[in-house]
Gaussian input, Z-matrix of N, CA and C with variables (Angstrom, degrees):
# hf/3-21g

backbone

0 1
 N
 C     1     B1
 C     2     B2     1     A1
 N     3     B3     2     A2     1     D1
 C     4     B4     3     A3     2     D2
 C     5     B5     4     A4     3     D3
 N     6     B6     5     A5     4     D4
 C     7     B7     6     A6     5     D5
 C     8     B8     7     A7     6     D6
 N     9     B9     8     A8     7     D7
 C    10    B10     9     A9     8     D8
 C    11    B11    10    A10     9     D9
 N    12    B12    11    A11    10    D10
 C    13    B13    12    A12    11    D11
 C    14    B14    13    A13    12    D12
 N    15    B15    14    A14    13    D13
 C    16    B16    15    A15    14    D14
 C    17    B17    16    A16    15    D15
 N    18    B18    17    A17    16    D16
 C    19    B19    18    A18    17    D17
 C    20    B20    19    A19    18    D18
 N    21    B21    20    A20    19    D19
 C    22    B22    21    A21    20    D20
 C    23    B23    22    A22    21    D21
 N    24    B24    23    A23    22    D22
 C    25    B25    24    A24    23    D23
 C    26    B26    25    A25    24    D24
 N    27    B27    26    A26    25    D25
 C    28    B28    27    A27    26    D26
 C    29    B29    28    A28    27    D27
 N    30    B30    29    A29    28    D28
 C    31    B31    30    A30    29    D29
 C    32    B32    31    A31    30    D30
 N    33    B33    32    A32    31    D31
 C    34    B34    33    A33    32    D32
 C    35    B35    34    A34    33    D33
 N    36    B36    35    A35    34    D34
 C    37    B37    36    A36    35    D35
 C    38    B38    37    A37    36    D36
 N    39    B39    38    A38    37    D37
 C    40    B40    39    A39    38    D38
 C    41    B41    40    A40    39    D39
 N    42    B42    41    A41    40    D40
 C    43    B43    42    A42    41    D41
 C    44    B44    43    A43    42    D42
 N    45    B45    44    A44    43    D43
 C    46    B46    45    A45    44    D44
 C    47    B47    46    A46    45    D45
 N    48    B48    47    A47    46    D46
 C    49    B49    48    A48    47    D47
 C    50    B50    49    A49    48    D48
 N    51    B51    50    A50    49    D49
 C    52    B52    51    A51    50    D50
 C    53    B53    52    A52    51    D51
 N    54    B54    53    A53    52    D52
 C    55    B55    54    A54    53    D53
 C    56    B56    55    A55    54    D54
 N    57    B57    56    A56    55    D55
 C    58    B58    57    A57    56    D56
 C    59    B59    58    A58    57    D57
 N    60    B60    59    A59    58    D58
 C    61    B61    60    A60    59    D59
 C    62    B62    61    A61    60    D60
 N    63    B63    62    A62    61    D61
 C    64    B64    63    A63    62    D62
 C    65    B65    64    A64    63    D63
 N    66    B66    65    A65    64    D64
 C    67    B67    66    A66    65    D65
 C    68    B68    67    A67    66    D66
 N    69    B69    68    A68    67    D67
 C    70    B70    69    A69    68    D68
 C    71    B71    70    A70    69    D69
 N    72    B72    71    A71    70    D70
 C    73    B73    72    A72    71    D71
 C    74    B74    73    A73    72    D72
 N    75    B75    74    A74    73    D73
 C    76    B76    75    A75    74    D74
 C    77    B77    76    A76    75    D75
 N    78    B78    77    A77    76    D76
 C    79    B79    78    A78    77    D77
 C    80    B80    79    A79    78    D78
 N    81    B81    80    A80    79    D79
 C    82    B82    81    A81    80    D80
 C    83    B83    82    A82    81    D81
 N    84    B84    83    A83    82    D82
 C    85    B85    84    A84    83    D83
 C    86    B86    85    A85    84    D84
 N    87    B87    86    A86    85    D85
 C    88    B88    87    A87    86    D86
 C    89    B89    88    A88    87    D87
 N    90    B90    89    A89    88    D88
 C    91    B91    90    A90    89    D89
 C    92    B92    91    A91    90    D90
 N    93    B93    92    A92    91    D91
 C    94    B94    93    A93    92    D92
 C    95    B95    94    A94    93    D93
 N    96    B96    95    A95    94    D94
 C    97    B97    96    A96    95    D95
 C    98    B98    97    A97    96    D96
 N    99    B99    98    A98    97    D97
 C   100   B100    99    A99    98    D98
 C   101   B101   100   A100    99    D99
 N   102   B102   101   A101   100   D100
 C   103   B103   102   A102   101   D101
 C   104   B104   103   A103   102   D102
 N   105   B105   104   A104   103   D103
 C   106   B106   105   A105   104   D104
 C   107   B107   106   A106   105   D105
 N   108   B108   107   A107   106   D106
 C   109   B109   108   A108   107   D107
 C   110   B110   109   A109   108   D108
 N   111   B111   110   A110   109   D109
 C   112   B112   111   A111   110   D110
 C   113   B113   112   A112   111   D111
 N   114   B114   113   A113   112   D112
 C   115   B115   114   A114   113   D113
 C   116   B116   115   A115   114   D114
 N   117   B117   116   A116   115   D115
 C   118   B118   117   A117   116   D116
 C   119   B119   118   A118   117   D117
 N   120   B120   119   A119   118   D118
 C   121   B121   120   A120   119   D119
 C   122   B122   121   A121   120   D120
 N   123   B123   122   A122   121   D121
 C   124   B124   123   A123   122   D122
 C   125   B125   124   A124   123   D123
 N   126   B126   125   A125   124   D124
 C   127   B127   126   A126   125   D125
 C   128   B128   127   A127   126   D126
 N   129   B129   128   A128   127   D127
 C   130   B130   129   A129   128   D128
 C   131   B131   130   A130   129   D129
 N   132   B132   131   A131   130   D130
 C   133   B133   132   A132   131   D131
 C   134   B134   133   A133   132   D132
 N   135   B135   134   A134   133   D133
 C   136   B136   135   A135   134   D134
 C   137   B137   136   A136   135   D135
 N   138   B138   137   A137   136   D136
 C   139   B139   138   A138   137   D137
 C   140   B140   139   A139   138   D138
 N   141   B141   140   A140   139   D139
 C   142   B142   141   A141   140   D140
 C   143   B143   142   A142   141   D141
 N   144   B144   143   A143   142   D142
 C   145   B145   144   A144   143   D143
 C   146   B146   145   A145   144   D144
 N   147   B147   146   A146   145   D145
 C   148   B148   147   A147   146   D146
 C   149   B149   148   A148   147   D147
 N   150   B150   149   A149   148   D148
 C   151   B151   150   A150   149   D149
 C   152   B152   151   A151   150   D150
 N   153   B153   152   A152   151   D151
 C   154   B154   153   A153   152   D152
 C   155   B155   154   A154   153   D153
 N   156   B156   155   A155   154   D154
 C   157   B157   156   A156   155   D155
 C   158   B158   157   A157   156   D156
 N   159   B159   158   A158   157   D157
 C   160   B160   159   A159   158   D158
 C   161   B161   160   A160   159   D159
 N   162   B162   161   A161   160   D160
 C   163   B163   162   A162   161   D161
 C   164   B164   163   A163   162   D162
 N   165   B165   164   A164   163   D163
 C   166   B166   165   A165   164   D164
 C   167   B167   166   A166   165   D165
 N   168   B168   167   A167   166   D166
 C   169   B169   168   A168   167   D167
 C   170   B170   169   A169   168   D168
 N   171   B171   170   A170   169   D169
 C   172   B172   171   A171   170   D170
 C   173   B173   172   A172   171   D171
 N   174   B174   173   A173   172   D172
 C   175   B175   174   A174   173   D173
 C   176   B176   175   A175   174   D174
 N   177   B177   176   A176   175   D175
 C   178   B178   177   A177   176   D176
 C   179   B179   178   A178   177   D177
 N   180   B180   179   A179   178   D178
 C   181   B181   180   A180   179   D179
 C   182   B182   181   A181   180   D180
 N   183   B183   182   A182   181   D181
 C   184   B184   183   A183   182   D182
 C   185   B185   184   A184   183   D183
 N   186   B186   185   A185   184   D184
 C   187   B187   186   A186   185   D185
 C   188   B188   187   A187   186   D186
 N   189   B189   188   A188   187   D187
 C   190   B190   189   A189   188   D188
 C   191   B191   190   A190   189   D189
 N   192   B192   191   A191   190   D190
 C   193   B193   192   A192   191   D191
 C   194   B194   193   A193   192   D192
 N   195   B195   194   A194   193   D193
 C   196   B196   195   A195   194   D194
 C   197   B197   196   A196   195   D195
 N   198   B198   197   A197   196   D196
 C   199   B199   198   A198   197   D197
 C   200   B200   199   A199   198   D198
 N   201   B201   200   A200   199   D199
 C   202   B202   201   A201   200   D200
 C   203   B203   202   A202   201   D201
 N   204   B204   203   A203   202   D202
 C   205   B205   204   A204   203   D203
 C   206   B206   205   A205   204   D204
 N   207   B207   206   A206   205   D205
 C   208   B208   207   A207   206   D206
 C   209   B209   208   A208   207   D207
 N   210   B210   209   A209   208   D208
 C   211   B211   210   A210   209   D209
 C   212   B212   211   A211   210   D210
 N   213   B213   212   A212   211   D211
 C   214   B214   213   A213   212   D212
 C   215   B215   214   A214   213   D213
 N   216   B216   215   A215   214   D214
 C   217   B217   216   A216   215   D215
 C   218   B218   217   A217   216   D216
 N   219   B219   218   A218   217   D217
 C   220   B220   219   A219   218   D218
 C   221   B221   220   A220   219   D219
 N   222   B222   221   A221   220   D220
 C   223   B223   222   A222   221   D221
 C   224   B224   223   A223   222   D222
 N   225   B225   224   A224   223   D223
 C   226   B226   225   A225   224   D224
 C   227   B227   226   A226   225   D225
 N   228   B228   227   A227   226   D226
 C   229   B229   228   A228   227   D227
 C   230   B230   229   A229   228   D228
 N   231   B231   230   A230   229   D229
 C   232   B232   231   A231   230   D230
 C   233   B233   232   A232   231   D231
 N   234   B234   233   A233   232   D232
 C   235   B235   234   A234   233   D233
 C   236   B236   235   A235   234   D234
 N   237   B237   236   A236   235   D235
 C   238   B238   237   A237   236   D236
 C   239   B239   238   A238   237   D237
 N   240   B240   239   A239   238   D238
 C   241   B241   240   A240   239   D239
 C   242   B242   241   A241   240   D240
 N   243   B243   242   A242   241   D241
 C   244   B244   243   A243   242   D242
 C   245   B245   244   A244   243   D243
 N   246   B246   245   A245   244   D244
 C   247   B247   246   A246   245   D245
 C   248   B248   247   A247   246   D246
 N   249   B249   248   A248   247   D247
 C   250   B250   249   A249   248   D248
 C   251   B251   250   A250   249   D249
 N   252   B252   251   A251   250   D250
 C   253   B253   252   A252   251   D251
 C   254   B254   253   A253   252   D252

   B1=1.4493
   B2=1.5240
   B3=1.4078
   B4=1.4435
   B5=1.6137
   B6=1.2328
   B7=1.4926
   B8=1.5776
   B9=1.2727
   B10=1.4798
   B11=1.5819
   B12=1.3399
   B13=1.4630
   B14=1.5123
   B15=1.3518
   B16=1.4646
   B17=1.5988
   B18=1.2256
   B19=1.4910
   B20=1.5097
   B21=1.3581
   B22=1.4536
   B23=1.5758
   B24=1.4516
   B25=1.5009
   B26=1.4373
   B27=1.4149
   B28=1.4276
   B29=1.4063
   B30=1.2694
   B31=1.5721
   B32=1.5372
   B33=1.3440
   B34=1.4673
   B35=1.4970
   B36=1.2506
   B37=1.5444
   B38=1.5902
   B39=1.4087
   B40=1.4134
   B41=1.5171
   B42=1.3146
   B43=1.4167
   B44=1.4922
   B45=1.3809
   B46=1.5053
   B47=1.4514
   B48=1.2808
   B49=1.4020
   B50=1.5687
   B51=1.3915
   B52=1.4153
   B53=1.5440
   B54=1.3548
   B55=1.5174
   B56=1.3919
   B57=1.3479
   B58=1.4251
   B59=1.5761
   B60=1.2206
   B61=1.4322
   B62=1.6229
   B63=1.3989
   B64=1.5352
   B65=1.4897
   B66=1.3792
   B67=1.4806
   B68=1.5200
   B69=1.3241
   B70=1.5157
   B71=1.5947
   B72=1.3098
   B73=1.4624
   B74=1.5686
   B75=1.3099
   B76=1.4829
   B77=1.5270
   B78=1.3058
   B79=1.3974
   B80=1.4935
   B81=1.3139
   B82=1.4534
   B83=1.4643
   B84=1.3250
   B85=1.4670
   B86=1.5370
   B87=1.2716
   B88=1.4673
   B89=1.5886
   B90=1.3134
   B91=1.4833
   B92=1.4525
   B93=1.3350
   B94=1.4448
   B95=1.4563
   B96=1.3213
   B97=1.4416
   B98=1.5506
   B99=1.3720
   B100=1.4462
   B101=1.5077
   B102=1.3894
   B103=1.4969
   B104=1.5297
   B105=1.3902
   B106=1.5257
   B107=1.5678
   B108=1.3156
   B109=1.5128
   B110=1.5169
   B111=1.3248
   B112=1.4973
   B113=1.5999
   B114=1.3774
   B115=1.4754
   B116=1.5969
   B117=1.3673
   B118=1.4634
   B119=1.4892
   B120=1.2628
   B121=1.4342
   B122=1.5387
   B123=1.2909
   B124=1.4719
   B125=1.5716
   B126=1.3400
   B127=1.5232
   B128=1.4751
   B129=1.3566
   B130=1.5601
   B131=1.5237
   B132=1.2332
   B133=1.4379
   B134=1.5627
   B135=1.3194
   B136=1.4054
   B137=1.6453
   B138=1.2996
   B139=1.5069
   B140=1.5417
   B141=1.3595
   B142=1.5343
   B143=1.4837
   B144=1.2375
   B145=1.3633
   B146=1.4628
   B147=1.2472
   B148=1.5103
   B149=1.4568
   B150=1.4526
   B151=1.4214
   B152=1.4501
   B153=1.1975
   B154=1.5403
   B155=1.4433
   B156=1.3083
   B157=1.4299
   B158=1.6196
   B159=1.3274
   B160=1.4063
   B161=1.5701
   B162=1.3345
   B163=1.5287
   B164=1.5519
   B165=1.3718
   B166=1.5767
   B167=1.4738
   B168=1.3705
   B169=1.4761
   B170=1.6391
   B171=1.2359
   B172=1.4652
   B173=1.5212
   B174=1.2265
   B175=1.4820
   B176=1.6110
   B177=1.3394
   B178=1.4390
   B179=1.5061
   B180=1.2325
   B181=1.4721
   B182=1.4832
   B183=1.3305
   B184=1.5661
   B185=1.5161
   B186=1.2303
   B187=1.5067
   B188=1.5130
   B189=1.3699
   B190=1.4582
   B191=1.5775
   B192=1.3863
   B193=1.4341
   B194=1.6408
   B195=1.3091
   B196=1.5380
   B197=1.4554
   B198=1.2312
   B199=1.4209
   B200=1.4672
   B201=1.3028
   B202=1.4546
   B203=1.5753
   B204=1.2456
   B205=1.5251
   B206=1.5433
   B207=1.3545
   B208=1.4692
   B209=1.5571
   B210=1.2118
   B211=1.4955
   B212=1.5189
   B213=1.3467
   B214=1.3895
   B215=1.6432
   B216=1.3070
   B217=1.4428
   B218=1.5715
   B219=1.2234
   B220=1.4497
   B221=1.5458
   B222=1.3010
   B223=1.4865
   B224=1.5260
   B225=1.2689
   B226=1.5066
   B227=1.5652
   B228=1.4751
   B229=1.3996
   B230=1.6299
   B231=1.2844
   B232=1.5530
   B233=1.4096
   B234=1.3132
   B235=1.3536
   B236=1.5796
   B237=1.2865
   B238=1.4439
   B239=1.5497
   B240=1.2812
   B241=1.5226
   B242=1.6008
   B243=1.3218
   B244=1.4413
   B245=1.5063
   B246=1.4287
   B247=1.3041
   B248=1.5648
   B249=1.3204
   B250=1.3795
   B251=1.5927
   B252=1.4032
   B253=1.4709
   B254=1.4303
   A1=118.41
   A2=109.69
   A3=119.01
   A4=103.16
   A5=115.68
   A6=119.92
   A7=113.54
   A8=113.23
   A9=123.58
   A10=107.26
   A11=115.23
   A12=120.97
   A13=105.41
   A14=119.24
   A15=125.58
   A16=104.16
   A17=120.66
   A18=114.07
   A19=112.55
   A20=118.16
   A21=120.11
   A22=112.26
   A23=106.34
   A24=110.97
   A25=118.04
   A26=113.81
   A27=120.53
   A28=112.30
   A29=121.32
   A30=128.21
   A31=108.00
   A32=111.23
   A33=117.85
   A34=114.07
   A35=116.68
   A36=121.13
   A37=110.84
   A38=115.81
   A39=117.78
   A40=113.36
   A41=118.01
   A42=123.77
   A43=108.56
   A44=115.70
   A45=113.35
   A46=115.16
   A47=126.21
   A48=134.54
   A49=106.20
   A50=113.62
   A51=117.41
   A52=109.28
   A53=121.30
   A54=119.81
   A55=113.13
   A56=119.97
   A57=117.45
   A58=107.77
   A59=115.15
   A60=123.31
   A61=108.33
   A62=109.20
   A63=111.01
   A64=108.01
   A65=111.13
   A66=119.68
   A67=105.96
   A68=115.51
   A69=116.87
   A70=101.32
   A71=115.59
   A72=119.86
   A73=109.06
   A74=115.62
   A75=117.50
   A76=104.22
   A77=119.44
   A78=129.06
   A79=108.16
   A80=119.78
   A81=127.54
   A82=112.72
   A83=118.50
   A84=119.00
   A85=103.12
   A86=116.49
   A87=125.27
   A88=108.30
   A89=115.88
   A90=119.95
   A91=114.41
   A92=120.33
   A93=124.76
   A94=116.48
   A95=116.40
   A96=118.92
   A97=107.92
   A98=114.97
   A99=120.67
   A100=116.18
   A101=113.27
   A102=113.34
   A103=110.44
   A104=112.80
   A105=113.51
   A106=105.50
   A107=110.84
   A108=118.28
   A109=113.89
   A110=115.13
   A111=116.40
   A112=110.27
   A113=116.08
   A114=119.16
   A115=107.11
   A116=111.57
   A117=118.00
   A118=110.78
   A119=118.83
   A120=126.86
   A121=108.92
   A122=113.27
   A123=127.10
   A124=106.80
   A125=111.64
   A126=112.68
   A127=110.06
   A128=116.23
   A129=120.88
   A130=106.99
   A131=124.98
   A132=127.78
   A133=109.79
   A134=120.49
   A135=119.12
   A136=103.75
   A137=111.10
   A138=121.69
   A139=108.46
   A140=108.37
   A141=113.07
   A142=112.14
   A143=120.67
   A144=125.51
   A145=114.33
   A146=126.79
   A147=132.03
   A148=106.40
   A149=111.22
   A150=116.93
   A151=118.22
   A152=121.99
   A153=134.24
   A154=114.37
   A155=118.93
   A156=123.28
   A157=104.79
   A158=114.44
   A159=121.95
   A160=104.97
   A161=112.14
   A162=116.86
   A163=109.15
   A164=114.04
   A165=113.43
   A166=105.35
   A167=121.26
   A168=118.26
   A169=108.86
   A170=117.88
   A171=123.71
   A172=111.10
   A173=115.32
   A174=126.72
   A175=107.24
   A176=112.58
   A177=120.61
   A178=114.63
   A179=121.86
   A180=125.68
   A181=109.63
   A182=115.15
   A183=120.73
   A184=106.61
   A185=121.32
   A186=123.00
   A187=110.13
   A188=115.68
   A189=122.81
   A190=113.45
   A191=113.06
   A192=121.55
   A193=113.57
   A194=112.92
   A195=111.77
   A196=113.13
   A197=117.71
   A198=127.63
   A199=115.81
   A200=119.06
   A201=120.91
   A202=112.10
   A203=114.40
   A204=123.66
   A205=105.80
   A206=117.58
   A207=123.40
   A208=106.85
   A209=126.34
   A210=130.59
   A211=109.81
   A212=124.52
   A213=122.33
   A214=106.68
   A215=114.88
   A216=118.97
   A217=108.39
   A218=113.41
   A219=124.58
   A220=109.21
   A221=119.27
   A222=122.32
   A223=107.14
   A224=116.31
   A225=123.19
   A226=105.94
   A227=110.33
   A228=117.19
   A229=110.89
   A230=112.69
   A231=116.31
   A232=113.04
   A233=123.41
   A234=131.66
   A235=109.71
   A236=117.18
   A237=122.23
   A238=110.49
   A239=115.74
   A240=119.29
   A241=104.41
   A242=119.39
   A243=123.11
   A244=108.26
   A245=119.16
   A246=123.52
   A247=113.84
   A248=121.80
   A249=119.66
   A250=108.32
   A251=111.58
   A252=115.75
   A253=111.03
   D1=-29.24
   D2=-174.39
   D3=-74.69
   D4=-36.10
   D5=173.32
   D6=-56.26
   D7=-45.31
   D8=-178.99
   D9=-64.28
   D10=-41.80
   D11=-178.67
   D12=-63.31
   D13=-45.87
   D14=-177.39
   D15=-61.44
   D16=-44.24
   D17=-175.23
   D18=-74.72
   D19=-26.50
   D20=173.17
   D21=-63.33
   D22=-45.42
   D23=176.15
   D24=-56.82
   D25=-36.53
   D26=176.54
   D27=-68.08
   D28=-37.62
   D29=178.54
   D30=-62.83
   D31=-50.72
   D32=178.02
   D33=-57.19
   D34=-33.24
   D35=-179.60
   D36=-64.37
   D37=-36.30
   D38=-176.34
   D39=-103.60
   D40=4.15
   D41=177.33
   D42=-79.13
   D43=130.62
   D44=177.97
   D45=-68.28
   D46=142.75
   D47=-175.34
   D48=-54.80
   D49=142.87
   D50=171.13
   D51=86.40
   D52=-3.58
   D53=171.86
   D54=-108.92
   D55=162.10
   D56=179.63
   D57=-126.32
   D58=168.14
   D59=-173.01
   D60=-140.75
   D61=133.25
   D62=176.83
   D63=-123.16
   D64=123.80
   D65=175.66
   D66=-89.96
   D67=125.24
   D68=-170.66
   D69=-123.89
   D70=117.72
   D71=175.87
   D72=-114.17
   D73=134.11
   D74=-179.04
   D75=-113.96
   D76=125.76
   D77=177.79
   D78=-93.45
   D79=115.02
   D80=177.47
   D81=-104.68
   D82=131.11
   D83=171.04
   D84=-99.73
   D85=153.90
   D86=179.22
   D87=-53.29
   D88=-44.57
   D89=-177.79
   D90=-67.65
   D91=-18.70
   D92=178.97
   D93=-115.47
   D94=27.13
   D95=179.63
   D96=-63.13
   D97=137.03
   D98=-179.58
   D99=81.39
   D100=-4.51
   D101=177.41
   D102=-81.26
   D103=146.32
   D104=177.10
   D105=-68.58
   D106=157.40
   D107=170.06
   D108=-74.76
   D109=136.50
   D110=-178.96
   D111=-132.48
   D112=10.35
   D113=175.16
   D114=-148.39
   D115=133.14
   D116=175.67
   D117=-132.00
   D118=141.06
   D119=-178.98
   D120=-132.85
   D121=149.84
   D122=177.48
   D123=-151.42
   D124=96.36
   D125=-177.65
   D126=63.03
   D127=-124.79
   D128=-177.89
   D129=-84.61
   D130=-11.86
   D131=-172.20
   D132=-84.52
   D133=138.52
   D134=-178.94
   D135=-144.94
   D136=143.89
   D137=178.36
   D138=-128.68
   D139=137.91
   D140=171.97
   D141=-117.72
   D142=140.22
   D143=-178.27
   D144=-61.56
   D145=129.03
   D146=-179.97
   D147=-83.23
   D148=151.26
   D149=170.39
   D150=-55.83
   D151=131.29
   D152=-175.70
   D153=68.52
   D154=12.07
   D155=179.21
   D156=-90.04
   D157=131.17
   D158=-174.09
   D159=-75.56
   D160=158.61
   D161=-178.42
   D162=-63.09
   D163=-39.08
   D164=-178.04
   D165=-69.50
   D166=-42.76
   D167=-177.42
   D168=-63.11
   D169=-35.21
   D170=176.14
   D171=-59.37
   D172=-53.43
   D173=-178.43
   D174=-58.34
   D175=-54.92
   D176=174.03
   D177=-52.89
   D178=-40.73
   D179=-179.60
   D180=-65.71
   D181=-50.39
   D182=179.93
   D183=-62.32
   D184=-37.63
   D185=-172.44
   D186=-69.13
   D187=-32.88
   D188=177.69
   D189=-77.12
   D190=-41.40
   D191=-175.70
   D192=-76.98
   D193=-24.21
   D194=-173.56
   D195=-62.72
   D196=146.47
   D197=167.52
   D198=-72.02
   D199=120.26
   D200=-171.20
   D201=-98.28
   D202=147.62
   D203=177.18
   D204=-109.91
   D205=106.02
   D206=-178.29
   D207=59.16
   D208=44.13
   D209=177.40
   D210=70.26
   D211=11.71
   D212=-178.82
   D213=-120.25
   D214=136.44
   D215=172.46
   D216=-125.96
   D217=147.48
   D218=177.34
   D219=-118.19
   D220=116.72
   D221=-177.50
   D222=-114.82
   D223=137.60
   D224=174.45
   D225=-118.47
   D226=117.79
   D227=-178.86
   D228=-109.89
   D229=146.63
   D230=170.17
   D231=-139.85
   D232=159.47
   D233=179.45
   D234=-76.35
   D235=-28.08
   D236=-175.87
   D237=-132.88
   D238=123.15
   D239=-179.72
   D240=-89.38
   D241=125.59
   D242=174.82
   D243=-100.95
   D244=111.15
   D245=-177.08
   D246=-68.10
   D247=137.11
   D248=176.53
   D249=-100.82
   D250=137.91
   D251=178.26
   D252=-107.46

């Protein structure tokens, strides 16, 4: 994780002021290859895809709503959300 933080710091250093960047990772399980993402997380924030919402609209919504750290956000998407009990 420290290496990722270092890379983000380096990206922030060359990013023009006033712009934002979204790093979007999609986690794919072998059983769900080709499935659209329906769950996105970023730290404590979570989004679930709404009925009739396109995958692109869903990703765009999360990208706009996410709380950014120094104008950068990292989103983790998956096709299947595994609830924790």
